[in-house]
C-alpha positions, 0 to 999 in steps of 0.5 A: 469499527474504525477503518484504516488505510495502509499505503504500501511504500516502495522504491519503484525501480528496485522491486520486480516480481522476478526477484521474488522467491517462489512461495511469495505469491502463495504466502501473500494469497494466504494472508489476504484470505486470512484477513478477509475471513477475519473481517479485516480486509475490505479492499486491496490492490497494487498500483500501476507504475508511476510511468503510467500516472499523472500528478495534478497540483493546485498552487497559486490558484492554478492547476499543473500536471506532471506525467510520470515517471517521477524521477525526483521521487525515490519512494512511491505508493505502490499499493493499498489496503483498506481494513476494518480493525478494532484499533490502530494496534490491530491495523499495525499488526496486520501491516507487520504480517503483510511486510514479513511476507515479502522477500527479505532483500526488498525494501517495503514500508507502510503508512497506516492511517485511520480513515476519518469517518463523516460526521466524526 
């Protein structure tokens, strides 16, 4: 069964947990439990802020390093989920449900991509 990586895209400076409604964490926990029981969720996590990260770039045969925060970037990857689903439609359905758990005043997006399996 194929695996899918769901990259959670956020506008980092516009989302904070204090602005979440009281039931947000419970709804998210219930969804993750449902996904795990269904055998879809393999791994998930949020990511630390870009202020605590470094970008490494290879260009013209040289490495360069840029410490965060990355002010030139509006949207960043804020988390991920690695899922095992029968097809892209199922992966997108789980992603849609994940987005709908969030408070309506937040802007959160997903990029869902199939993982290329070795030898495929």
